[in-house]
Backbone as JSON Lines, residues from 0, in Angstrom:
{"i":0,"aa":"X","n":[-4.95,0.35,-18.48],"ca":[-5.68,-0.9,-18.82],"c":[-6.58,-1.3,-17.61]}
{"i":1,"aa":"X","n":[-7.84,-1.63,-17.87],"ca":[-8.75,-2.03,-16.84],"c":[-8.96,-3.49,-16.96]}
{"i":2,"aa":"X","n":[-8.84,-4.26,-15.89],"ca":[-8.89,-5.67,-15.72],"c":[-10.36,-6.1,-15.6]}
{"i":3,"aa":"X","n":[-10.6,-7.26,-16.19],"ca":[-12.02,-7.76,-16.11],"c":[-12.21,-8.3,-14.57]}
{"i":4,"aa":"X","n":[-13.31,-8.21,-14.07],"ca":[-13.61,-8.7,-12.69],"c":[-13.19,-10.22,-12.51]}
{"i":5,"aa":"X","n":[-12.44,-10.49,-11.62],"ca":[-11.96,-11.84,-11.39],"c":[-10.74,-12.25,-12.13]}
{"i":6,"aa":"X","n":[-10.29,-11.47,-13.01],"ca":[-9.02,-11.73,-13.76],"c":[-7.87,-11.31,-13.04]}
{"i":7,"aa":"X","n":[-7.32,-12.12,-12.12],"ca":[-6.27,-11.77,-11.21],"c":[-4.97,-11.65,-12.01]}
{"i":8,"aa":"X","n":[-4.74,-12.3,-13.01],"ca":[-3.5,-12.18,-13.79],"c":[-3.42,-10.74,-14.39]}
{"i":9,"aa":"X","n":[-4.54,-10.37,-15.08],"ca":[-4.58,-9.04,-15.61],"c":[-4.48,-7.88,-14.58]}
{"i":10,"aa":"X","n":[-5.1,-8.12,-13.47],"ca":[-5.06,-7.2,-12.36],"c":[-3.62,-7.19,-11.83]}
{"i":11,"aa":"X","n":[-2.92,-8.13,-11.77],"ca":[-1.53,-8.22,-11.34],"c":[-0.72,-7.26,-12.12]}
{"i":12,"aa":"X","n":[-0.9,-7.47,-13.39],"ca":[-0.21,-6.53,-14.4],"c":[-0.44,-5.09,-14.15]}
{"i":13,"aa":"X","n":[-1.82,-4.78,-14.03],"ca":[-2.3,-3.31,-13.8],"c":[-1.79,-2.8,-12.54]}
{"i":14,"aa":"X","n":[-1.79,-3.56,-11.49],"ca":[-1.27,-3.12,-10.18],"c":[0.23,-2.84,-10.23]}
{"i":15,"aa":"X","n":[0.94,-3.76,-10.91],"ca":[2.34,-3.6,-11.03],"c":[2.68,-2.25,-11.77]}
{"i":16,"aa":"X","n":[1.92,-1.93,-12.88],"ca":[2.06,-0.7,-13.56],"c":[1.76,0.54,-12.63]}
{"i":17,"aa":"X","n":[0.7,0.37,-11.91],"ca":[0.32,1.5,-11.02],"c":[1.43,1.75,-9.93]}
{"i":18,"aa":"X","n":[1.93,0.73,-9.34],"ca":[2.85,0.83,-8.26],"c":[4.24,1.36,-8.84]}
{"i":19,"aa":"X","n":[4.55,0.89,-10.01],"ca":[5.8,1.28,-10.68],"c":[5.77,2.82,-10.96]}
{"i":20,"aa":"X","n":[4.54,3.28,-11.46],"ca":[4.43,4.71,-11.83],"c":[4.51,5.56,-10.59]}
{"i":21,"aa":"X","n":[3.93,5.09,-9.42],"ca":[3.93,5.91,-8.24],"c":[5.3,5.83,-7.66]}
{"i":22,"aa":"X","n":[6.03,4.79,-7.75],"ca":[7.47,4.84,-7.25],"c":[8.34,5.63,-8.21]}
{"i":23,"aa":"X","n":[8.12,5.57,-9.46],"ca":[8.9,6.47,-10.45],"c":[8.79,7.9,-10.02]}
{"i":24,"aa":"X","n":[7.61,8.2,-9.48],"ca":[7.31,9.58,-9.02],"c":[7.6,9.9,-7.61]}
{"i":25,"aa":"X","n":[8.2,8.91,-6.91],"ca":[8.53,8.89,-5.53],"c":[7.28,9.35,-4.63]}
{"i":26,"aa":"X","n":[6.19,8.76,-5.01],"ca":[4.97,8.79,-4.2],"c":[4.84,7.68,-3.38]}
{"i":27,"aa":"X","n":[5.84,7.52,-2.38],"ca":[5.94,6.35,-1.64],"c":[4.64,5.97,-0.84]}
{"i":28,"aa":"X","n":[4.09,6.88,-0.21],"ca":[2.86,6.47,0.73],"c":[1.77,6.0,-0.2]}
{"i":29,"aa":"X","n":[1.58,6.49,-1.31],"ca":[0.52,6.08,-2.21],"c":[0.91,4.79,-2.82]}
{"i":30,"aa":"X","n":[2.22,4.57,-3.1],"ca":[2.62,3.14,-3.63],"c":[2.46,2.14,-2.46]}
{"i":31,"aa":"X","n":[2.69,2.47,-1.31],"ca":[2.48,1.49,-0.22],"c":[1.02,1.09,-0.16]}
{"i":32,"aa":"X","n":[0.08,2.14,-0.25],"ca":[-1.35,1.9,-0.11],"c":[-1.83,1.02,-1.23]}
{"i":33,"aa":"X","n":[-1.36,1.26,-2.44],"ca":[-1.77,0.39,-3.59],"c":[-1.21,-0.87,-3.46]}
{"i":34,"aa":"X","n":[0.1,-1.06,-3.11],"ca":[0.7,-2.47,-2.9],"c":[-0.08,-3.27,-1.85]}
{"i":35,"aa":"X","n":[-0.33,-2.62,-0.66],"ca":[-1.1,-3.47,0.27],"c":[-2.43,-3.86,-0.32]}
{"i":36,"aa":"X","n":[-3.13,-3.04,-1.01],"ca":[-4.48,-3.42,-1.5],"c":[-4.2,-4.63,-2.51]}
{"i":37,"aa":"X","n":[-3.26,-4.49,-3.31],"ca":[-2.83,-5.39,-4.28],"c":[-2.53,-6.78,-3.62]}
{"i":38,"aa":"X","n":[-1.88,-6.74,-2.49],"ca":[-1.56,-8.04,-1.72],"c":[-2.8,-8.68,-1.27]}
{"i":39,"aa":"X","n":[-3.73,-7.82,-0.75],"ca":[-5.07,-8.29,-0.15],"c":[-5.6,-9.09,-1.28]}
{"i":40,"aa":"X","n":[-5.86,-8.59,-2.56],"ca":[-6.31,-9.27,-3.63],"c":[-5.72,-10.55,-3.98]}
{"i":41,"aa":"X","n":[-4.37,-10.51,-3.98],"ca":[-3.6,-11.69,-4.28],"c":[-3.9,-12.71,-3.19]}
{"i":42,"aa":"X","n":[-3.81,-12.38,-2.08],"ca":[-4.25,-13.33,-0.82],"c":[-5.48,-13.97,-1.04]}
{"i":43,"aa":"X","n":[-6.55,-13.08,-1.34],"ca":[-7.85,-13.59,-1.53],"c":[-7.95,-14.6,-2.65]}
{"i":44,"aa":"X","n":[-6.99,-14.5,-3.66],"ca":[-7.12,-15.52,-4.71],"c":[-6.09,-16.62,-4.5]}
{"i":45,"aa":"X","n":[-5.76,-16.76,-3.22],"ca":[-4.79,-17.92,-2.95],"c":[-3.43,-17.8,-3.65]}
{"i":46,"aa":"X","n":[-2.89,-16.61,-3.68],"ca":[-1.54,-16.41,-4.38],"c":[-0.63,-15.79,-3.27]}
{"i":47,"aa":"X","n":[-0.49,-16.68,-2.19],"ca":[0.29,-16.19,-1.07],"c":[1.74,-15.72,-1.37]}
{"i":48,"aa":"X","n":[2.33,-16.56,-2.13],"ca":[3.77,-16.23,-2.42],"c":[3.91,-14.91,-3.15]}
{"i":49,"aa":"X","n":[3.05,-14.55,-4.05],"ca":[3.06,-13.26,-4.86],"c":[2.69,-12.21,-3.89]}
{"i":50,"aa":"X","n":[1.74,-12.45,-2.96],"ca":[1.23,-11.44,-2.06],"c":[2.35,-11.02,-1.12]}
{"i":51,"aa":"X","n":[3.15,-12.02,-0.61],"ca":[4.17,-11.73,0.12],"c":[5.19,-10.85,-0.44]}
{"i":52,"aa":"X","n":[5.61,-11.25,-1.76],"ca":[6.55,-10.37,-2.58],"c":[6.06,-9.05,-2.57]}
{"i":53,"aa":"X","n":[4.82,-8.74,-2.81],"ca":[4.32,-7.42,-3.02],"c":[4.37,-6.71,-1.59]}
{"i":54,"aa":"X","n":[4.05,-7.39,-0.5],"ca":[4.23,-6.78,0.76],"c":[5.57,-6.43,1.09]}
{"i":55,"aa":"X","n":[6.54,-7.19,0.66],"ca":[7.99,-6.81,0.77],"c":[8.36,-5.58,0.02]}
{"i":56,"aa":"X","n":[7.75,-5.42,-1.14],"ca":[7.89,-4.26,-1.98],"c":[7.28,-2.96,-1.2]}
{"i":57,"aa":"X","n":[6.11,-3.14,-0.58],"ca":[5.57,-1.99,0.16],"c":[6.47,-1.74,1.47]}
{"i":58,"aa":"X","n":[7.11,-2.73,1.98],"ca":[8.12,-2.44,3.01],"c":[9.32,-1.57,2.63]}
{"i":59,"aa":"X","n":[9.81,-2.02,1.42],"ca":[10.92,-1.29,0.75],"c":[10.48,0.18,0.57]}
{"i":60,"aa":"X","n":[9.3,0.36,0.1],"ca":[8.78,1.84,-0.14],"c":[8.73,2.55,1.17]}
{"i":61,"aa":"X","n":[8.33,1.89,2.13],"ca":[8.22,2.55,3.46],"c":[9.66,3.02,3.91]}
{"i":62,"aa":"X","n":[10.56,2.38,3.63],"ca":[11.9,2.83,4.07],"c":[12.56,3.96,3.3]}
{"i":63,"aa":"X","n":[11.85,4.23,2.22],"ca":[12.4,5.45,1.35],"c":[11.57,6.69,1.75]}
{"i":64,"aa":"X","n":[10.56,6.67,2.69],"ca":[10.09,7.77,3.17],"c":[11.01,8.47,4.14]}
{"i":65,"aa":"X","n":[11.26,9.79,4.03],"ca":[12.08,10.51,4.96],"c":[11.5,10.36,6.34]}
{"i":66,"aa":"X","n":[12.35,10.13,7.29],"ca":[12.01,10.14,8.74],"c":[10.82,9.07,9.03]}
{"i":67,"aa":"X","n":[10.65,8.05,8.2],"ca":[9.64,7.05,8.46],"c":[9.8,6.43,9.73]}
{"i":68,"aa":"X","n":[10.95,6.27,10.27],"ca":[11.23,5.67,11.56],"c":[10.6,6.5,12.65]}
{"i":69,"aa":"X","n":[10.51,7.84,12.44],"ca":[9.89,8.64,13.46],"c":[8.38,8.54,13.34]}
{"i":70,"aa":"X","n":[7.91,8.56,12.13],"ca":[6.4,8.41,12.0],"c":[5.91,7.06,12.56]}
{"i":71,"aa":"X","n":[6.63,6.03,12.3],"ca":[6.06,4.74,12.65],"c":[6.07,4.56,14.15]}
{"i":72,"aa":"X","n":[6.78,5.36,14.99],"ca":[6.88,5.12,16.37],"c":[6.17,6.3,17.18]}
{"i":73,"aa":"X","n":[5.6,7.27,16.52],"ca":[4.81,8.31,17.14],"c":[3.5,7.78,17.6]}
{"i":74,"aa":"X","n":[3.01,8.15,18.88],"ca":[1.85,7.74,19.36],"c":[0.78,8.23,18.51]}
{"i":75,"aa":"X","n":[-0.4,7.42,18.26],"ca":[-1.46,7.88,17.57],"c":[-2.15,9.1,18.31]}
{"i":76,"aa":"X","n":[-2.54,10.06,17.58],"ca":[-3.27,11.3,18.2],"c":[-4.71,11.26,17.53]}
{"i":77,"aa":"X","n":[-5.63,11.49,18.46],"ca":[-7.06,11.6,18.04],"c":[-7.2,12.95,17.3]}
{"i":78,"aa":"X","n":[-7.91,12.9,16.3],"ca":[-8.28,14.09,15.49],"c":[-9.62,14.75,16.02]}
{"i":79,"aa":"X","n":[-10.09,14.04,16.92],"ca":[-11.55,14.63,17.45],"c":[-11.21,15.88,18.24]}
{"i":80,"aa":"X","n":[-12.2,16.67,18.29],"ca":[-12.07,17.96,18.98],"c":[-12.36,17.65,20.41]}
{"i":81,"aa":"X","n":[-11.72,18.3,21.4],"ca":[-12.02,18.08,22.75],"c":[-13.5,18.35,23.15]}
{"i":82,"aa":"X","n":[-13.87,17.69,24.16],"ca":[-15.26,17.93,24.52],"c":[-15.43,19.33,25.31]}
{"i":83,"aa":"X","n":[-16.6,19.88,24.95],"ca":[-16.86,21.17,25.56],"c":[-17.3,21.0,26.96]}
{"i":84,"aa":"X","n":[-16.91,21.98,27.94],"ca":[-17.36,21.86,29.23],"c":[-18.8,22.08,29.31]}
{"i":85,"aa":"X","n":[-19.43,21.31,30.19],"ca":[-20.89,21.44,30.37],"c":[-21.35,22.6,31.06]}
């Protein structure tokens, strides 16, 4: 189902279905991404309490990722190629 622009209630239902489907497939990272985006929309619509609940859900998903504690604490690495010597 596609929500009409500005219809936060319908979007809430659609996002819930999407996140549930991803979680059912154990696609945790994707579910986190969608849940965070969903929370941003809810916050923009002044639905802070619901946004907080959605962010808690994203946190729960993050805990299901194997070795997520390792991933979260690894230093960021640049994907840029090293500079060539002149």
